[in-house]
C-alpha positions in Angstrom: 77.1 259.0 123.3 75.5 258.3 126.7 72.7 260.7 126.0 72.1 259.1 122.7 71.9 255.6 124.3 69.5 256.9 127.0 67.2 258.7 124.5 67.2 256.2 121.6 69.1 253.0 122.1 67.6 251.9 125.4 64.0 252.5 124.4 64.4 250.6 121.1 66.3 247.7 122.9 63.6 247.5 125.7 60.8 247.5 123.1 62.6 244.6 121.3 63.0 242.6 124.5 59.3 243.2 125.4 58.2 242.1 121.9 60.3 238.9 122.2 58.9 238.2 125.7 55.3 238.8 124.6 55.7 236.4 121.7 55.8 233.6 124.2 52.1 234.2 124.8 51.2 233.7 121.1 49.7 230.3 119.8 49.4 228.8 123.3 47.7 225.6 122.0 50.4 225.0 119.4 52.7 222.0 119.6 56.0 222.0 121.5 58.3 222.9 118.5 58.4 219.8 116.3 61.8 218.5 115.1 63.5 220.5 117.8 66.7 219.2 119.5 64.9 218.7 122.8 63.4 215.2 123.1 61.5 215.7 126.4 58.7 213.5 127.6 57.0 216.5 129.2 55.2 217.5 126.0 53.1 214.3 126.1 52.3 214.0 129.8 53.7 216.3 132.4 51.3 219.3 131.9 48.4 217.0 132.7 50.0 215.0 135.5 51.0 218.0 137.5 47.6 219.7 136.9 45.5 216.6 137.5 44.5 217.6 141.1 43.1 220.9 139.9 41.5 219.2 136.8 39.8 216.5 139.0 38.6 219.1 141.5 36.7 221.0 138.9 35.5 218.2 136.6 34.8 215.5 139.2 34.4 217.4 142.5 37.4 215.8 144.2 41.2 216.2 143.7 42.4 212.8 144.9 42.2 209.6 143.0 42.6 206.5 145.3 45.2 204.2 143.9 46.1 206.7 141.1 49.0 209.1 140.5 48.6 212.1 142.8 51.7 214.3 142.4 49.9 217.2 144.2 50.7 215.3 147.5 54.4 216.1 146.9 54.2 219.3 144.9 50.9 221.0 145.8 51.7 224.6 145.0 51.3 224.5 141.2 48.0 222.6 141.2 46.6 224.9 143.9 47.3 227.9 141.7 45.7 226.1 138.7 42.7 225.3 140.9 42.2 229.0 141.6 42.7 229.9 138.0 40.3 227.2 136.7 37.7 228.6 139.0 37.7 231.7 136.7 38.4 230.1 133.3 37.3 226.6 133.6 39.7 223.7 132.9 41.7 224.9 130.0 45.1 224.2 128.4 45.3 227.9 127.4 44.7 229.1 130.9 47.4 226.7 132.4 50.0 227.6 129.7 49.0 231.3 130.1 49.9 231.1 133.8 53.2 229.6 133.0 54.0 232.3 130.5 52.9 235.0 132.9 55.4 233.6 135.5 58.1 233.5 132.8 57.5 237.2 132.1 57.7 238.0 135.8 60.9 236.0 136.0 62.5 238.3 133.3 61.7 241.3 135.5 63.1 239.6 138.5 66.4 238.8 136.7 66.6 242.4 135.4 66.2 243.7 138.9 68.8 241.3 140.4 71.5 242.0 137.7 70.8 245.8 137.5 71.7 246.3 141.2 75.1 244.7 140.6 76.1 245.6 137.0 75.4 248.3 134.5 71.9 248.8 133.2 72.8 247.6 129.7 74.3 244.3 131.2 71.0 243.6 133.0 69.2 244.2 129.7 71.5 241.9 127.9 70.9 239.1 130.4 67.2 239.5 129.9 67.6 239.6 126.1 69.4 236.2 126.2 66.5 234.8 128.3 63.6 236.3 126.3 65.2 235.4 122.9 66.2 231.9 123.8 64.6 229.2 121.5 65.1 226.7 124.3 63.3 228.8 126.9 60.6 229.7 124.3 59.8 226.0 123.9 59.7 225.2 127.6 58.2 228.4 129.1 55.1 227.8 127.0 54.4 224.4 128.7 52.4 224.3 131.9 55.3 222.8 133.9 56.7 223.3 137.4 59.9 225.1 136.4 58.4 228.7 135.8 56.9 228.7 139.3 60.1 227.4 140.9 62.1 230.1 139.2 59.7 232.8 140.4 60.0 231.7 144.0 63.8 231.1 143.7 64.5 234.6 142.3 62.3 236.2 144.9 64.1 234.4 147.7 67.4 235.3 146.2 66.5 238.9 146.0 65.4 239.0 149.6 68.4 237.1 150.8 70.9 239.5 149.0 69.2 242.5 150.6 69.0 241.3 154.1 72.2 243.1 155.2 70.5 246.5 154.7 66.9 245.5 155.3 64.6 246.9 157.8 62.5 244.3 159.8 65.5 242.1 159.4 64.1 239.0 161.1 60.8 239.1 159.4 62.4 239.2 156.0 64.8 236.4 157.0 61.7 234.4 158.0 60.2 235.3 154.6 63.3 233.8 152.9 62.6 230.6 154.8 58.9 230.7 153.8 59.9 231.1 150.1 62.3 228.2 150.3 59.6 226.0 151.7 57.3 227.1 148.9 60.1 226.3 146.4 60.2 222.7 147.7 56.4 222.4 147.6 56.5 223.7 144.0 59.2 221.3 142.9 61.1 218.9 145.2 64.4 219.4 143.3 64.5 223.0 144.8 66.5 221.5 147.6 69.5 221.7 145.2 69.2 225.5 145.3 69.6 225.6 149.0 73.4 226.1 148.9 72.9 229.1 146.6 70.3 230.6 148.8 72.4 230.1 152.0 75.4 231.7 150.3 73.3 234.7 149.2 72.0 235.1 152.7 75.3 234.5 154.6 78.0 236.2 152.5 76.7 239.8 152.8 76.4 239.2 156.6 79.8 237.5 157.1 81.2 240.4 159.1 78.1 240.5 161.4 78.1 237.0 163.0 75.4 237.7 165.5 73.0 239.0 162.9 73.9 236.2 160.5 73.1 233.6 163.1 69.7 235.2 163.8 68.9 235.4 160.1 69.8 231.8 159.6 67.8 230.7 162.6 64.7 232.7 161.4 64.9 231.3 157.9 65.6 227.7 158.9 63.0 227.5 161.6 60.4 228.9 159.3 61.2 226.6 156.4 61.4 223.5 158.7 58.1 224.5 160.4 56.2 224.8 157.1 57.6 221.6 155.6 57.1 219.8 158.9 53.4 220.9 159.1 52.9 219.7 155.5 54.5 216.3 156.3 52.3 216.0 159.4 49.2 216.8 157.4 50.1 214.1 154.9 50.5 211.6 157.7 47.2 212.6 159.3 45.4 212.3 156.0 47.0 208.9 155.2 48.7 210.3 152.1 52.2 209.2 152.9 52.0 206.3 150.5 51.4 208.7 147.6 54.4 210.8 148.7 56.8 207.8 148.8 55.4 206.6 145.5 56.1 210.0 143.9 59.8 209.7 144.8 59.8 206.0 143.8 58.7 206.7 140.2 61.2 209.5 139.9 64.1 207.3 140.9 66.4 205.9 138.2 69.2 203.3 138.2 72.2 204.9 139.8 75.9 204.7 138.6 77.5 201.7 140.2 81.2 202.8 140.4 83.5 205.8 140.2 83.8 205.7 136.5 80.1 205.5 136.0 79.6 208.5 138.3 82.1 210.5 136.3 80.3 209.5 133.0 77.0 210.5 134.5 78.4 213.9 135.6 79.9 214.4 132.1 76.5 213.5 130.6 74.8 216.1 132.7 77.4 218.8 131.8 77.4 217.9 128.2 73.6 218.3 128.0 74.0 222.0 128.8 74.4 222.2 125.0 70.6 221.8 125.0 70.3 225.2 126.5 72.5 226.8 123.8 75.2 225.2 121.7 77.2 228.5 121.6 76.5 230.5 124.7 76.9 227.6 127.2 80.5 226.7 125.9 81.4 230.4 126.2 80.0 230.4 129.7 82.1 227.4 130.6 85.2 228.9 129.0 84.9 232.2 130.9 84.1 230.3 134.2 87.3 228.3 133.8 89.2 231.6 133.2 87.7 233.1 136.4 88.9 230.0 138.3 92.4 230.0 136.8 92.9 233.7 137.3 91.0 233.9 140.6 93.7 236.2 142.1 93.3 238.8 139.3 91.3 241.9 140.2 88.5 241.2 137.8 88.1 237.6 138.9 88.5 238.2 142.7 85.8 240.9 142.5 83.4 238.4 140.8 84.1 235.8 143.5 83.1 238.4 146.1 79.9 239.1 144.3 77.2 237.0 146.0 74.8 237.0 143.1 77.5 235.6 140.8 78.5 232.8 143.2 74.9 232.0 144.0 74.2 231.6 140.2 77.1 229.2 139.9 76.0 227.2 142.9 72.5 227.0 141.4 73.9 225.7 138.1 76.2 223.3 139.9 73.3 222.1 142.2 71.1 221.1 139.3 73.9 219.5 137.3 74.8 217.5 140.4 71.2 216.4 140.9 71.0 215.1 137.3 74.4 213.4 137.7 73.4 211.6 140.9 70.0 210.7 139.4 71.8 209.5 136.3 68.9 211.0 134.4 68.7 214.2 132.3 65.6 215.8 130.7 65.8 219.1 128.8 63.2 220.7 131.0 65.5 220.4 134.0 67.9 222.8 132.3 65.4 225.7 132.4 66.8 226.4 135.9 70.4 226.1 134.5 69.6 228.6 131.8 68.1 231.2 134.1 71.2 231.3 136.2 73.9 230.6 133.6 72.9 233.5 131.2 73.1 236.3 133.8 76.4 234.8 135.1 77.8 234.8 131.6 77.0 238.5 131.2 78.6 239.2 134.6 81.7 237.4 133.6 82.0 239.3 130.3 81.4 242.6 131.9 84.0 242.0 134.6 86.6 241.1 131.9 85.7 244.1 129.8 86.2 246.5 132.7 89.8 245.3 133.2 92.6 247.0 131.1 94.8 245.1 128.7 94.1 241.6 127.3 91.2 240.9 129.7 89.4 244.0 128.4 89.9 242.8 124.8 88.7 239.3 125.8 85.6 240.7 127.6 84.7 242.9 124.7 85.1 240.0 122.3 82.9 237.9 124.5 80.2 240.6 124.6 80.3 240.8 120.8 79.9 237.0 120.5 77.0 237.1 123.0 75.2 239.8 121.0 75.7 237.9 117.7 74.4 234.7 119.2 71.5 236.5 120.8 70.5 237.9 117.4 70.7 234.4 115.8 68.7 232.9 118.7 66.0 235.6 118.2 65.7 234.7 114.5 65.5 231.0 115.4 62.8 231.7 117.9 60.8 233.7 115.4 60.8 230.7 113.1 59.0 228.8 115.8 56.6 231.6 116.4 55.8 232.1 112.7 55.3 228.4 111.9 53.1 226.9 114.7 51.8 223.4 114.4 48.7 222.0 116.1 49.1 218.2 115.7 48.8 217.3 119.4 45.7 219.3 120.3 44.1 218.3 117.0 44.7 214.6 117.8 43.3 215.1 121.4 40.2 216.8 120.0 39.7 214.2 117.3 40.0 211.4 119.8 37.5 213.1 122.1 35.1 213.7 119.1 35.3 210.0 118.1 34.5 208.8 121.6 31.6 211.3 121.9 30.2 210.2 118.5 30.5 206.5 119.3 29.1 206.2 122.8 29.5 202.8 124.5 28.2 203.8 127.9 31.6 204.4 129.5 33.2 207.8 128.6 36.4 207.1 130.5 39.8 206.9 128.7 42.8 204.9 129.9 46.1 206.3 128.7 49.5 207.4 129.8 48.6 210.8 128.3 45.1 210.7 129.7 45.6 213.7 132.1 47.0 215.7 129.3 44.0 214.9 127.0 41.6 215.9 129.9 43.4 219.2 130.2 43.0 219.8 126.5 39.4 218.6 125.9 37.8 217.8 129.3 37.5 214.1 128.4 37.7 212.1 131.7 40.7 209.9 131.8 43.0 207.9 134.1 46.8 207.4 133.7 47.6 203.8 132.9 51.3 203.9 133.7 51.5 205.2 137.3 49.5 204.7 140.4 49.9 203.2 143.9 47.5 200.4 142.9 48.3 197.8 140.2 47.0 198.7 136.7 44.8 195.6 136.6 43.1 196.6 139.9 42.6 200.2 138.8 41.1 199.0 135.5 38.7 196.7 137.3 37.6 199.4 139.7 37.4 202.3 137.2 35.9 200.2 134.3 37.1 202.4 131.4 35.5 202.3 128.0 38.5 203.3 125.9 42.3 202.9 125.8 44.8 205.1 123.9 48.4 204.1 123.3 51.3 205.7 121.5 52.4 203.8 118.3 52.3 200.3 119.8 51.0 198.2 122.6 52.8 197.6 125.9 52.8 193.9 126.9 52.4 194.8 130.6 49.3 196.9 129.9 47.9 194.1 127.7 48.3 191.7 130.6 46.4 194.2 132.8 43.6 194.8 130.3 43.0 191.3 129.0 41.4 189.8 132.1 38.5 192.2 131.6 38.4 193.5 128.1 39.3 192.7 124.5 40.8 195.4 122.3 39.1 196.8 119.2 41.4 199.3 117.4 39.2 202.0 116.0 41.3 205.0 115.0 44.8 206.4 114.7 45.6 210.1 115.1 48.9 211.7 114.0 50.5 213.9 116.6 53.9 215.5 117.3 57.3 214.4 115.9 58.8 211.7 118.1 59.2 208.6 115.9 58.2 206.5 118.9 55.2 208.7 119.8 53.8 210.3 116.7 50.6 208.2 116.4 48.0 208.1 119.0 46.1 204.9 118.7 42.5 204.6 120.1 41.0 201.3 121.1 37.5 200.5 122.2 37.5 198.2 125.3 35.1 195.4 124.7 33.9 193.7 128.0 34.6 190.0 128.0 31.6 187.7 128.4 30.8 185.7 130.4 31.8 187.5 133.6 33.6 187.1 135.9 36.4 186.2 133.5 39.1 183.7 134.4 42.5 185.3 133.6 44.7 183.6 131.0 48.3 182.9 132.0 50.6 186.0 131.7 52.4 184.9 128.5 49.2 184.7 126.6 47.5 187.7 128.2 50.5 190.0 127.3 50.0 189.2 123.6 47.3 189.8 121.0 44.7 187.1 121.5 41.3 186.0 120.2 38.7 188.8 120.5 41.3 191.5 119.8 41.1 193.5 116.5 44.5 195.2 116.5 47.0 196.2 113.7 49.7 198.0 115.7 52.6 195.9 117.0 53.2 194.8 120.6 56.6 196.2 121.7 
């Protein structure tokens, strides 16, 4: 039987996983799957926002926009990689998404290597199958977001930390763990929530060697603090600290105000794990509770002594805690949860299946369920692959074509999705929603010629625009599936005459007034 598996079953299984993984690279300009259960803002904005430094550097000659939204100040690693890539490909949505998919494929290999060293080969392959065939990960791994890079760095750091107890050049590799953690933070600031998992992976194998453990911790901590400290000092020297504090300001949400509200926020974060998978995540939760209740049983105690398993649980818990404290969940945050929960689920099932009696039966039943759900997920993912839609990029290209065919002397777009449109078509744009300068001041200094809004007009933006321009609605482009953002509305900005213009009072300026030709509502 083993010979049959080695000769036939494994090659077929590996080929299937490779095929599923490579399908992520097909139709890279297609929409985020329409009518999916994941209502994430990232599909309208985040790809452009976090790439805007690289985009500006290649299209305008400078990466920094004074008074604008400059996330590269806080998370410089991803735009730096894109800047290098765009040097070869030009500014391109396909290139940015292709890099994200390449990192996703690398992450699959890293997960296989981690699990394979601590479980049977077939268990590692099953964990990778769950990741490669996940419809949830298919949707988000194809967006040029920060999570794929974060996972690559986290898995590399975890691999190094787990191998420190037997590594040659011990201190150099411990310092490299610290360097990777610093890179994780510079890739996505929420990486700090993975620090407990990384420390556990580093410390647990060295728990019987206290002197070596202290030296390893010192090397890792000093390296990480030095790199992050140098970056902070550079920001201060370059007078970019305001952009850094603004980055954290706009990512802050109203916090729970009492104990009950904190519990509800935590429940909300845990409940949203169903976004990852409505079947596998409850099974993971059930087996995790079993491992807690029966922690003295042989199968469970062996798991709790397995540093990869505990580090995976700490990673899941860290991100859920972050979302609970922030009182804010977005589906893309759960990419990290999925990458650690699926391997831990396989480890739980394998540990149960290797124990005689009822645990063995439970473990085998869990493995059967995992395989069934993996097959169903693969079919669902194939539906997304076989039925791509292109409404968003079509809308962006149509909007750009309209502006180019109706020149008014100012080929600059003002829009919350402006950076995303620039990534898609190269049309110069500025974000109207975020920036260290007030929108009215940025409009006055940039002097855009066009404005694009989703479905309706924002009174605050009207108040910022009206001192300088009247709005002339010229086109509506259908895009995506969100009922609140499925129509991209383009307005020509008509300069007011005479100039300078005396602002109206706020109540009037935030409404449709004389000179405006608008049919969409103000919401």
